[in-house]
Backbone bond lengths (Angstrom), bond angles and torsions (degrees), N, CA, C in turn:
res aa  C-N    CA-C-N  psi(-1)  N-CA   C-N-CA  omega(-1)  CA-C   N-CA-C  phi
1 M - - - 1.449 - - 1.537 109.83 -
2 T 1.312 118.36 131.06 1.451 121.99 -179.64 1.531 109.75 -85.62
3 S 1.344 116.13 157.95 1.413 120.74 -179.17 1.522 110.08 -147.41
4 Y 1.337 115.69 151.42 1.459 118.96 175.97 1.537 111.48 -90.71
5 S 1.328 117.01 8.61 1.459 121.09 -173.64 1.536 112.35 -65.45
6 W 1.323 116.71 141.77 1.427 124.13 175.12 1.547 107.48 -148.06
7 S 1.322 115.85 158.63 1.466 118.79 179.53 1.529 108.48 -106.24
8 E 1.331 114.61 146.46 1.466 120.52 179.89 1.506 109.91 -87.28
9 R 1.303 117.38 127.16 1.455 123.04 178.06 1.505 109.20 -127.93
10 F 1.299 116.54 147.58 1.460 121.09 176.56 1.517 111.12 -119.70
11 V 1.298 117.49 133.28 1.444 122.65 172.41 1.538 107.14 -119.06
12 V 1.326 116.21 129.48 1.467 120.98 178.24 1.519 108.23 -108.96
13 H 1.341 113.97 118.21 1.465 120.18 -176.92 1.498 111.15 -128.78
14 D 1.344 116.86 122.54 1.458 121.45 -177.03 1.531 111.30 51.28
15 G 1.331 116.66 38.11 1.459 122.17 176.70 1.528 113.82 79.89
16 V 1.356 117.54 2.64 1.468 122.07 178.63 1.501 109.35 -102.08
17 R 1.332 116.98 124.82 1.451 119.87 -179.50 1.521 109.14 -88.86
18 L 1.330 115.67 130.28 1.482 122.72 -178.40 1.531 109.40 -118.11
19 L 1.329 116.11 123.01 1.470 121.51 -179.98 1.553 108.74 -88.82
20 C 1.287 115.07 125.15 1.489 121.65 -178.26 1.526 110.92 -113.33
21 R 1.321 116.52 143.05 1.452 122.28 168.56 1.499 107.41 -104.44
22 D 1.331 116.36 106.19 1.449 122.45 179.72 1.520 108.71 -94.90
23 W 1.328 115.67 107.59 1.469 122.44 -178.03 1.523 112.13 -82.97
24 G 1.294 117.30 -6.78 1.477 119.85 -177.68 1.530 110.37 67.44
25 G 1.312 114.68 -151.56 1.427 120.33 -176.29 1.530 111.78 97.16
26 S 1.293 115.14 175.28 1.481 121.21 179.01 1.509 110.15 -136.58
27 G 1.309 116.37 162.01 1.471 120.11 -177.27 1.489 109.24 106.49
28 T 1.335 116.57 -160.46 1.458 121.65 -177.89 1.521 110.58 -60.07
29 D 1.359 115.32 132.25 1.454 120.10 179.68 1.493 111.59 -74.38
30 V 1.364 115.83 144.20 1.465 121.96 178.08 1.516 108.58 -133.97
31 L 1.319 116.53 130.08 1.456 120.37 176.42 1.538 109.04 -117.12
32 L 1.340 115.65 124.52 1.444 123.07 -173.82 1.537 111.18 -102.40
33 L 1.337 117.29 129.70 1.472 122.45 -174.90 1.549 109.65 -123.34
34 H 1.331 116.00 116.67 1.489 121.22 -178.89 1.507 111.38 -77.71
35 G 1.337 115.91 172.61 1.441 121.33 -176.73 1.515 111.51 -94.38
36 L 1.353 114.94 -175.31 1.466 121.42 -176.90 1.536 109.51 -59.90
37 A 1.349 114.03 137.71 1.459 123.78 178.70 1.533 111.55 63.31
38 G 1.318 117.29 14.46 1.477 122.16 179.88 1.527 112.00 -95.82
39 H 1.302 113.31 -161.63 1.479 119.27 -178.58 1.551 108.93 -159.56
40 S 1.301 116.40 160.56 1.459 119.90 -175.08 1.533 113.23 -64.71
41 G 1.326 117.29 -24.26 1.460 120.49 179.44 1.502 114.36 -65.00
42 E 1.326 117.19 -15.75 1.472 119.03 177.09 1.547 109.94 -60.27
43 W 1.290 116.69 -24.75 1.443 120.92 -173.74 1.538 112.77 -93.17
44 D 1.357 117.87 4.58 1.469 119.05 -168.42 1.522 112.69 -53.79
45 T 1.330 117.03 -48.46 1.477 118.95 -177.50 1.505 110.81 -64.95
46 T 1.319 114.80 -46.43 1.488 118.44 178.95 1.470 110.94 -61.31
47 A 1.336 118.06 -43.77 1.455 121.72 -177.43 1.531 111.31 -62.15
48 R 1.331 116.16 -42.86 1.484 118.38 179.29 1.534 110.11 -64.45
49 L 1.330 118.06 -43.37 1.429 120.54 -179.29 1.512 112.24 -64.45
50 L 1.339 117.83 -40.31 1.458 120.03 177.41 1.508 110.26 -67.13
51 R 1.301 118.81 -42.37 1.462 119.94 178.35 1.524 110.81 -61.79
52 D 1.318 117.98 -43.75 1.445 121.05 -176.68 1.518 113.15 -72.98
53 S 1.329 115.73 -15.17 1.486 121.09 176.40 1.515 112.37 -96.86
54 G 1.320 117.52 8.80 1.445 120.27 173.09 1.516 117.60 102.77
55 H 1.341 118.11 41.01 1.448 122.47 178.68 1.534 110.31 -133.70
56 R 1.322 116.16 150.32 1.476 121.91 167.98 1.500 105.80 -86.32
57 V 1.333 118.98 126.40 1.459 122.53 -171.51 1.546 111.05 -127.71
58 V 1.307 112.69 133.96 1.473 120.41 175.37 1.529 108.30 -135.21
59 A 1.306 118.10 139.98 1.479 123.83 169.12 1.505 107.52 -129.71
60 F 1.316 117.33 150.85 1.450 116.65 175.61 1.552 112.64 -143.61
61 D 1.328 114.12 153.81 1.452 121.99 175.04 1.541 106.69 -75.43
62 Q 1.331 115.78 116.25 1.450 118.47 -179.20 1.501 111.68 -71.81
63 R 1.300 116.94 160.90 1.487 121.81 -177.51 1.551 111.35 -50.32
64 G 1.291 115.81 134.67 1.465 121.80 -177.92 1.523 113.36 88.58
65 H 1.332 117.45 -3.93 1.475 120.57 -172.06 1.528 111.10 -124.51
66 G 1.330 114.90 148.38 1.446 121.98 167.99 1.508 115.30 55.05
67 G 1.353 114.87 -127.41 1.457 120.92 -178.35 1.503 113.16 -86.80
68 S 1.333 118.19 0.95 1.462 120.60 175.70 1.523 110.93 -87.39
69 E 1.319 116.12 178.38 1.475 120.17 -177.98 1.541 110.65 -57.10
70 R 1.316 115.48 124.29 1.473 121.43 -173.82 1.504 113.21 -79.60
71 H 1.363 118.30 -28.86 1.477 120.48 -175.44 1.538 109.02 -129.14
72 P 1.320 117.68 65.41 1.479 118.97 175.93 1.523 109.10 -71.23
73 G 1.323 116.05 147.43 1.414 119.80 -179.14 1.534 113.78 -69.52
74 D 1.303 114.86 -31.72 1.452 122.94 -176.29 1.529 110.59 -111.42
75 V 1.323 119.82 115.28 1.434 121.05 177.22 1.555 109.05 -123.82
76 S 1.356 114.92 33.18 1.439 119.89 176.95 1.525 110.72 -72.19
77 R 1.292 116.35 164.05 1.493 121.08 174.97 1.492 109.21 -57.66
78 A 1.363 117.05 -40.55 1.471 119.97 -178.63 1.515 111.50 -62.89
79 A 1.335 117.99 -35.36 1.455 121.17 -179.53 1.524 111.01 -68.14
80 Y 1.346 115.59 -39.72 1.448 119.63 177.79 1.560 109.17 -63.41
81 V 1.312 117.25 -42.67 1.465 122.15 179.76 1.558 108.50 -64.14
82 S 1.315 116.84 -44.47 1.478 120.77 -179.81 1.536 109.70 -58.49
83 D 1.317 118.50 -37.56 1.446 121.17 179.43 1.564 110.66 -64.34
84 V 1.298 116.24 -40.99 1.493 120.24 177.24 1.537 108.74 -59.11
85 L 1.314 117.74 -45.98 1.459 120.34 -178.57 1.540 109.86 -64.03
86 A 1.316 117.32 -36.81 1.460 120.96 179.50 1.532 112.12 -66.42
87 V 1.344 116.76 -43.41 1.450 120.89 178.06 1.521 111.44 -65.07
88 V 1.347 115.98 -42.18 1.469 120.28 178.33 1.553 109.27 -59.29
89 A 1.332 116.59 -45.61 1.453 118.14 -177.26 1.532 112.36 -71.16
90 E 1.309 116.73 -44.17 1.481 120.60 -175.64 1.527 112.21 -67.30
91 L 1.321 117.74 -36.89 1.476 121.54 -179.58 1.508 112.44 -92.83
92 G 1.325 117.38 1.19 1.468 119.56 172.73 1.535 114.43 69.96
93 L 1.338 115.37 34.23 1.474 119.26 179.68 1.511 109.49 -78.13
94 D 1.328 115.70 133.47 1.471 122.22 -176.23 1.509 109.53 -103.57
95 R 1.345 115.88 111.37 1.451 122.71 -179.77 1.546 111.84 38.69
96 P 1.310 115.42 63.14 1.473 118.41 -174.91 1.498 112.66 -69.04
97 V 1.310 116.69 155.25 1.423 123.07 165.96 1.534 107.56 -79.49
98 L 1.300 116.60 124.80 1.467 120.28 -178.66 1.518 108.22 -95.81
99 V 1.321 115.87 120.95 1.475 122.74 179.86 1.516 107.34 -117.50
100 G 1.334 116.76 117.03 1.471 117.95 -176.11 1.543 110.97 -135.57
101 Q 1.337 114.47 140.05 1.464 119.01 177.37 1.524 108.84 -108.93
102 S 1.333 117.18 134.31 1.443 124.17 175.05 1.541 109.72 56.75
103 L 1.370 118.28 -120.69 1.460 119.57 -178.42 1.568 109.12 -63.01
104 G 1.321 117.92 -30.72 1.461 118.67 175.43 1.496 111.37 -67.78
105 G 1.314 118.74 -29.72 1.471 121.68 173.71 1.515 110.90 -68.50
106 S 1.358 116.75 -38.18 1.427 119.97 175.62 1.538 111.25 -62.61
107 T 1.318 115.50 -40.69 1.459 120.07 177.33 1.511 111.28 -63.80
108 A 1.352 117.21 -42.49 1.457 121.13 177.02 1.511 111.91 -60.05
109 L 1.344 115.24 -46.16 1.455 121.39 -179.85 1.535 110.49 -58.71
110 L 1.330 115.89 -49.70 1.481 119.71 -177.89 1.540 110.35 -65.97
111 T 1.317 117.46 -32.85 1.465 118.34 177.75 1.524 109.91 -65.97
112 A 1.342 115.83 -44.68 1.449 121.02 179.65 1.553 111.39 -60.69
113 A 1.364 115.24 -35.64 1.451 118.67 -179.18 1.556 111.29 -72.67
114 A 1.361 113.05 -39.55 1.477 118.14 -176.82 1.522 112.86 -74.29
115 R 1.356 116.87 -29.92 1.470 122.65 -178.08 1.505 108.20 -130.97
116 P 1.337 118.92 75.82 1.470 121.28 -173.83 1.545 113.84 -56.56
117 G 1.326 116.88 -28.43 1.453 118.62 -177.20 1.531 114.17 -87.74
118 L 1.361 116.92 -4.02 1.453 119.60 -173.78 1.524 114.17 -79.69
119 P 1.355 118.23 -55.58 1.504 115.71 -177.33 1.510 114.68 -83.08
120 R 1.293 115.21 142.88 1.463 121.73 173.24 1.530 110.61 -70.38
121 A 1.337 113.65 -38.43 1.467 119.79 -179.95 1.508 107.14 -161.73
122 L 1.337 115.35 170.42 1.469 122.85 -175.87 1.519 106.30 -131.94
123 V 1.350 114.14 133.09 1.488 119.25 174.60 1.552 105.71 -123.83
124 L 1.325 113.94 114.46 1.485 120.22 -178.62 1.530 107.75 -101.90
125 V 1.304 116.54 116.06 1.474 122.77 179.00 1.532 106.25 -102.27
126 E 1.336 116.96 106.66 1.435 120.65 -179.34 1.492 112.08 54.11
127 A 1.282 116.98 50.99 1.473 122.70 178.87 1.537 109.55 -148.08
128 G 1.332 115.24 147.02 1.446 120.53 178.75 1.531 109.46 -158.46
129 P 1.338 116.94 -179.50 1.449 120.93 -175.83 1.500 116.96 -85.76
130 D 1.296 118.65 -5.83 1.480 119.25 -173.61 1.544 110.49 -71.97
131 G 1.312 116.77 148.99 1.462 120.48 172.68 1.495 111.52 -74.86
132 A 1.311 116.15 159.95 1.468 119.04 -176.28 1.521 114.81 -106.84
133 G 1.347 117.05 -5.12 1.443 119.54 174.98 1.513 112.24 90.02
134 P 1.331 116.80 160.21 1.458 122.94 -174.96 1.529 116.15 -66.30
135 G 1.340 117.10 -20.59 1.452 118.37 179.31 1.488 115.22 -79.71
136 L 1.321 117.04 -4.84 1.501 120.34 -173.21 1.525 111.07 -63.75
137 Q 1.320 116.57 -45.75 1.470 117.92 -175.43 1.520 112.55 -67.34
138 E 1.326 116.67 -39.27 1.460 118.69 177.71 1.522 111.10 -63.33
139 Q 1.325 116.04 -40.36 1.460 119.42 -178.19 1.518 110.83 -66.95
140 I 1.317 116.06 -50.75 1.480 118.19 -176.63 1.520 110.60 -70.77
141 G 1.329 117.66 -41.01 1.443 120.32 178.29 1.529 112.23 -58.51
142 G 1.332 116.04 -42.79 1.446 120.75 177.63 1.517 112.83 -60.95
143 W 1.330 114.40 -41.33 1.477 119.43 178.71 1.548 110.56 -63.32
144 L 1.333 115.94 -49.53 1.468 120.38 -175.89 1.555 110.61 -64.74
145 R 1.336 117.33 -40.71 1.461 120.36 178.77 1.493 113.41 -68.40
146 G 1.345 116.45 -21.99 1.444 122.34 -176.51 1.505 114.98 -87.08
147 W 1.341 117.71 -1.65 1.448 117.54 177.90 1.558 110.22 -60.08
148 P 1.312 118.41 136.23 1.464 121.17 -178.76 1.553 112.03 -80.73
149 V 1.278 114.39 67.56 1.510 119.85 -175.71 1.525 109.07 -93.06
150 P 1.342 116.47 150.41 1.485 124.05 -0.93 1.519 112.37 -76.28
151 F 1.350 114.05 147.58 1.459 118.79 173.15 1.526 106.89 -75.90
152 P 1.348 116.62 139.76 1.455 118.45 -179.06 1.511 113.99 -75.25
153 S 1.343 118.83 -21.04 1.427 121.59 -179.86 1.528 109.91 -156.71
154 R 1.325 115.45 163.27 1.460 118.37 177.01 1.531 112.60 -65.44
155 E 1.348 116.21 -31.04 1.461 119.72 177.60 1.512 111.12 -66.60
156 A 1.326 117.46 -40.73 1.452 121.28 178.35 1.529 111.30 -65.75
157 A 1.311 115.12 -39.70 1.462 119.72 178.13 1.511 111.29 -64.34
158 A 1.345 116.76 -45.11 1.451 120.64 -179.92 1.499 111.75 -62.80
159 A 1.326 117.33 -37.78 1.450 121.94 -178.44 1.511 109.94 -66.92
160 Y 1.354 117.44 -40.25 1.457 120.76 -179.10 1.540 110.48 -74.28
161 L 1.296 119.83 -42.21 1.463 123.13 -171.10 1.537 111.87 -83.62
162 G 1.317 117.70 -20.62 1.464 119.42 -172.93 1.506 115.25 -83.71
163 G 1.286 118.88 -13.40 1.468 120.11 179.96 1.530 111.57 57.68
164 G 1.320 118.29 34.29 1.451 120.85 -179.49 1.520 115.27 89.80
165 K 1.348 115.61 -5.52 1.455 120.61 179.72 1.540 108.95 -106.06
166 E 1.303 117.21 110.39 1.467 120.54 -172.03 1.548 111.81 -62.60
167 P 1.332 120.58 -44.24 1.459 118.45 -179.36 1.523 112.89 -62.79
168 V 1.337 116.81 -35.39 1.443 119.94 179.27 1.549 109.81 -69.46
169 G 1.315 116.64 -44.68 1.462 118.94 178.72 1.523 112.32 -61.50
170 D 1.330 115.59 -41.72 1.490 120.28 -179.88 1.527 109.71 -64.13
171 G 1.332 116.22 -38.84 1.468 120.10 -178.65 1.505 111.27 -66.71
172 W 1.325 118.22 -45.05 1.478 119.32 176.67 1.484 112.39 -67.16
173 A 1.330 118.15 -41.38 1.479 121.22 -179.19 1.486 112.21 -63.51
174 A 1.335 117.97 -30.79 1.476 120.05 -179.56 1.500 112.47 -66.10
175 G 1.324 117.27 -18.00 1.477 119.58 -179.55 1.469 113.95 -89.59
176 L 1.326 120.34 0.42 1.477 123.55 -178.05 1.494 111.45 -80.36
177 E 1.335 113.27 156.22 1.460 120.77 -178.65 1.534 109.80 -104.61
178 E 1.335 116.06 131.31 1.440 120.14 -178.41 1.494 111.18 -89.18
179 R 1.335 115.46 123.54 1.450 123.11 177.69 1.529 108.86 -121.58
180 A 1.301 116.41 176.08 1.489 120.45 -176.70 1.516 112.06 -58.07
181 D 1.348 116.79 -33.51 1.462 119.96 -175.04 1.491 114.37 -101.00
182 G 1.339 117.98 7.44 1.466 120.58 176.05 1.555 109.99 136.68
183 L 1.342 113.82 -158.70 1.451 120.56 -172.65 1.534 110.00 -107.29
184 W 1.362 114.03 132.01 1.458 122.08 -174.62 1.531 110.60 -123.26
185 P 1.318 118.14 152.41 1.498 121.54 172.70 1.510 110.30 -62.56
186 R 1.319 114.60 147.68 1.463 119.64 176.92 1.535 107.67 -100.87
187 F 1.311 116.23 50.97 1.426 123.74 174.22 1.514 110.93 -162.83
188 D 1.293 117.35 159.41 1.473 123.33 175.03 1.511 107.22 -98.97
189 P 1.352 118.02 122.55 1.473 120.58 -179.75 1.520 112.65 -52.79
190 E 1.314 117.70 -37.94 1.458 119.92 -177.40 1.557 112.69 -68.57
191 V 1.326 114.72 -30.75 1.470 118.87 174.58 1.519 109.55 -69.20
192 M 1.344 116.74 -38.98 1.428 119.89 177.93 1.538 111.84 -62.53
193 V 1.325 116.46 -43.19 1.440 120.96 178.90 1.532 111.56 -61.99
194 R 1.332 117.08 -40.90 1.467 120.34 179.55 1.507 110.54 -68.22
195 S 1.316 117.48 -28.37 1.490 121.50 178.94 1.540 112.26 -65.02
196 L 1.319 115.60 -18.12 1.474 120.99 -179.41 1.497 113.91 -97.38
197 D 1.351 117.85 6.03 1.461 119.58 -175.43 1.521 112.86 -52.18
198 E 1.319 117.43 -48.89 1.466 119.14 -177.20 1.527 112.39 -73.93
199 N 1.314 117.13 -38.51 1.471 121.00 179.19 1.535 110.42 -60.39
200 A 1.307 116.80 -31.00 1.455 121.34 -176.42 1.531 111.47 -82.68
201 T 1.301 117.77 -14.60 1.464 118.77 -172.62 1.521 114.37 -117.77
202 R 1.373 117.56 -11.46 1.449 118.03 178.60 1.506 109.82 -156.91
203 S 1.346 113.95 166.39 1.492 120.18 176.40 1.540 107.86 -101.85
204 F 1.332 116.40 179.13 1.443 121.63 -173.41 1.534 109.77 -130.38
205 W 1.351 116.15 38.04 1.461 119.84 -178.50 1.513 112.10 -68.59
206 D 1.321 119.04 -34.39 1.485 119.44 177.96 1.512 109.18 -65.23
207 E 1.334 116.92 -39.10 1.482 119.88 179.21 1.541 109.62 -67.59
208 W 1.328 115.90 -37.49 1.457 120.22 -179.61 1.526 109.26 -62.92
209 A 1.340 117.22 -41.04 1.451 121.19 179.60 1.537 112.08 -65.91
210 A 1.362 116.63 -24.60 1.425 121.29 -177.96 1.548 113.62 -84.80
211 V 1.324 118.23 -9.59 1.440 121.70 -179.94 1.582 108.32 -66.01
212 A 1.315 115.35 127.17 1.458 118.93 -175.07 1.524 113.53 -110.21
213 C 1.358 117.44 -7.41 1.464 119.12 -176.47 1.535 109.86 -98.34
214 P 1.317 118.57 164.14 1.477 121.45 174.19 1.524 112.10 -60.20
215 V 1.337 114.32 144.68 1.465 119.79 -175.78 1.556 110.34 -131.60
216 L 1.313 114.37 132.74 1.469 123.85 169.95 1.511 107.74 -109.85
217 A 1.312 117.61 125.76 1.459 122.28 174.64 1.510 108.92 -111.26
218 L 1.324 116.38 126.52 1.451 123.83 178.20 1.540 108.96 -110.09
219 L 1.332 116.13 125.50 1.466 121.68 -171.86 1.479 112.51 -121.33
220 G 1.346 116.30 134.46 1.483 120.66 175.77 1.520 109.87 -73.97
221 Q 1.326 115.18 141.93 1.457 119.55 -178.33 1.518 107.91 -146.92
222 G 1.327 116.30 71.18 1.488 120.51 178.21 1.530 111.00 -122.09
223 E 1.318 116.54 -158.60 1.457 121.47 -179.51 1.541 110.07 -63.34
224 Q 1.312 116.48 -43.54 1.443 122.27 177.85 1.525 110.77 -84.54
225 G 1.344 116.26 -20.67 1.425 121.06 178.63 1.547 113.48 70.04
226 G 1.312 114.34 -177.09 1.457 120.09 176.81 1.532 108.99 -108.37
227 I 1.325 115.47 -168.06 1.456 119.76 -174.72 1.533 111.38 -99.46
228 I 1.329 118.93 -8.46 1.463 122.48 -179.91 1.525 108.99 -93.93
229 G 1.339 115.55 107.57 1.439 119.42 179.95 1.510 113.24 -80.36
230 G 1.317 115.50 169.96 1.460 120.12 -178.45 1.514 113.99 -61.26
231 E 1.374 116.62 -40.32 1.456 118.94 178.99 1.528 111.50 -65.42
232 E 1.312 117.49 -42.73 1.477 119.56 179.66 1.537 110.68 -61.95
233 Y 1.345 115.33 -45.52 1.483 117.33 -179.26 1.535 110.18 -64.09
234 A 1.324 118.05 -40.95 1.455 119.76 179.43 1.521 112.51 -59.34
235 E 1.323 115.10 -40.07 1.478 120.19 177.77 1.523 110.93 -68.11
236 M 1.351 115.44 -39.54 1.462 119.43 176.73 1.527 111.01 -58.50
237 A 1.314 116.95 -43.27 1.451 121.76 -178.92 1.508 110.37 -72.77
238 R 1.323 119.86 -29.64 1.441 120.18 176.61 1.528 112.04 -68.75
239 V 1.351 115.65 -40.70 1.444 120.74 179.79 1.505 112.80 -73.04
240 Q 1.339 116.40 -36.89 1.453 123.87 178.13 1.525 108.15 -121.18
241 P 1.361 118.64 85.99 1.433 121.67 -173.47 1.553 114.34 -62.26
242 S 1.330 116.27 -20.97 1.508 118.00 179.85 1.508 112.61 -88.57
243 L 1.337 117.05 3.13 1.456 121.04 177.39 1.530 110.89 -54.08
244 H 1.348 113.88 135.24 1.462 118.31 175.50 1.534 107.18 -113.06
245 G 1.296 119.14 120.10 1.442 122.71 -178.38 1.496 114.28 -120.16
246 V 1.310 117.25 141.17 1.445 122.27 178.16 1.527 109.31 -133.38
247 S 1.302 116.79 124.44 1.465 118.72 174.07 1.518 109.83 -96.32
248 L 1.316 116.52 143.27 1.485 123.09 -175.39 1.519 109.57 -112.29
249 P 1.318 116.36 99.64 1.467 119.94 -179.98 1.532 111.11 -55.52
250 G 1.320 115.53 144.14 1.454 120.91 176.45 1.512 115.26 79.70
251 T 1.325 117.22 8.94 1.463 120.54 179.32 1.531 111.06 -119.44
252 G 1.287 114.77 165.27 1.467 121.00 179.07 1.525 110.15 -124.81
253 H 1.333 115.64 -148.82 1.457 121.08 -174.06 1.515 111.24 -65.35
254 D 1.342 118.76 -33.27 1.453 123.75 -179.50 1.498 112.50 -95.50
255 L 1.328 116.03 45.31 1.462 119.48 -175.88 1.535 111.33 -64.53
256 H 1.289 118.35 -23.83 1.457 121.90 176.86 1.543 112.23 -63.79
257 L 1.314 115.82 -27.94 1.453 123.00 175.05 1.522 112.52 -86.37
258 E 1.342 115.65 -37.43 1.434 120.31 -177.74 1.540 113.64 -73.15
259 R 1.344 116.26 -38.25 1.469 119.90 -173.77 1.520 109.77 -135.02
260 P 1.321 120.85 60.15 1.495 120.19 -176.35 1.521 111.91 -66.05
261 Q 1.332 118.31 -34.12 1.436 119.12 179.97 1.546 112.14 -65.50
262 L 1.339 113.94 -41.81 1.456 117.78 177.12 1.542 111.72 -67.85
263 L 1.328 116.15 -39.49 1.457 118.45 176.43 1.536 110.67 -59.81
264 H 1.327 116.20 -43.28 1.477 119.74 177.29 1.502 112.04 -57.80
265 R 1.351 116.36 -45.62 1.458 118.90 -176.90 1.551 109.97 -64.78
266 L 1.314 117.45 -40.99 1.437 119.89 179.99 1.509 113.15 -66.33
267 V 1.301 116.26 -38.20 1.475 119.41 176.58 1.512 111.67 -66.24
268 V 1.332 116.95 -44.40 1.460 121.35 179.51 1.546 110.65 -62.23
269 D 1.332 115.56 -44.81 1.449 118.96 178.84 1.507 111.44 -63.19
270 F 1.324 117.22 -39.69 1.460 122.98 178.67 1.545 109.67 -61.33
271 L 1.333 116.70 -46.22 1.471 119.15 -179.40 1.499 112.48 -67.30
272 R 1.329 117.16 -35.26 1.470 120.00 176.09 1.508 110.23 -65.89
273 S 1.324 119.08 -34.09 1.459 121.12 179.06 1.517 110.91 -66.67
274 L 1.345 116.97 -28.54 1.457 120.25 178.63 1.521 110.76 -69.60
275 S 1.346 115.53 -34.99 1.455 119.69 178.99 1.534 111.10 -67.25
276 S 1.324 116.95 -36.70 1.458 120.52 -179.10 1.514 113.38 -83.26
277 R 1.366 115.22 -26.88 1.446 120.14 -178.66 1.547 109.23 -134.73
278 P 1.329 116.49 71.67 1.452 118.65 -172.81 1.516 115.78 -65.29
279 S 1.321 117.88 -20.99 1.462 118.35 -174.28 1.528 113.23 -83.96
280 C 1.331 118.30 -29.87 1.446 120.07 -179.70 1.519 109.09 -162.17
281 L 1.348 115.73 168.21 1.435 121.42 -178.90 1.535 112.69 -108.31
282 G 1.312 115.41 -5.92 1.498 118.68 -177.75 1.501 110.06 85.92
283 A 1.299 115.90 -170.72 1.454 122.96 -173.90 1.511 111.44 -67.57
284 H 1.345 115.44 153.04 1.460 119.02 175.77 1.508 109.33 -71.02
285 S 1.348 113.73 157.54 1.463 118.71 -177.11 1.499 108.04 -148.94
286 S 1.323 114.65 165.96 1.466 121.10 174.53 1.533 106.96 -141.92
287 S 1.302 114.14 136.51 1.478 119.30 -178.78 1.521 110.47 -148.35
């Protein structure tokens, strides 16, 4: 019988408290990293499926998010990476597969570059090494500050945040905090904006070239599309010829919420391919 049960664990790193969802399980370790303004609960369906298919699974609220420290002094890319290393060490994860969406994918990429021997593999969900430009913070900050909070109900929050996509709205709404006057975000928009300082001013192509483990890139391909364009993906594949990429028709940036079952299958198939072909994954592809 399957279960959504997980145990709450806390890791304190450099004075910053990090809330972890430890799903348990056995087999290859997997660490799940959510995106900007997100929360570890976004991965619940994927985490359960991975655990039930034979993996040890952990997700955590990254600094500034959810049940972790809301106002950390340091929100640099290096600080996010350092938190991953602390969680891996504290929870005893052995060469985990790092799975990250959006900013979580950036964190996973930078962790793999900084510690080439740490991850067994890397799964980037709507994430890549390209810089986003100086307008990114203004755009995202304006959106986050414009939320009509407090939301009167979870249904109202899901309708507003989902953009017409029920699974996406439900996923975002699940991360809200219930207070006496309604539902509020579990983050400070200004902390989120500061977390993008480096992404807005530079790219990470040198770090991408330093990644030594196998990589699966999952790309949204719907009406609104994802954030990884054809030119960026082509350059990613040129720099890392063994990159394996899959585009998911009908999905957008939050494809992990829209198609968690498909994401699970792709990750499991990818990891099985590593067992049969440990030296390389072959040419990149898109389907």
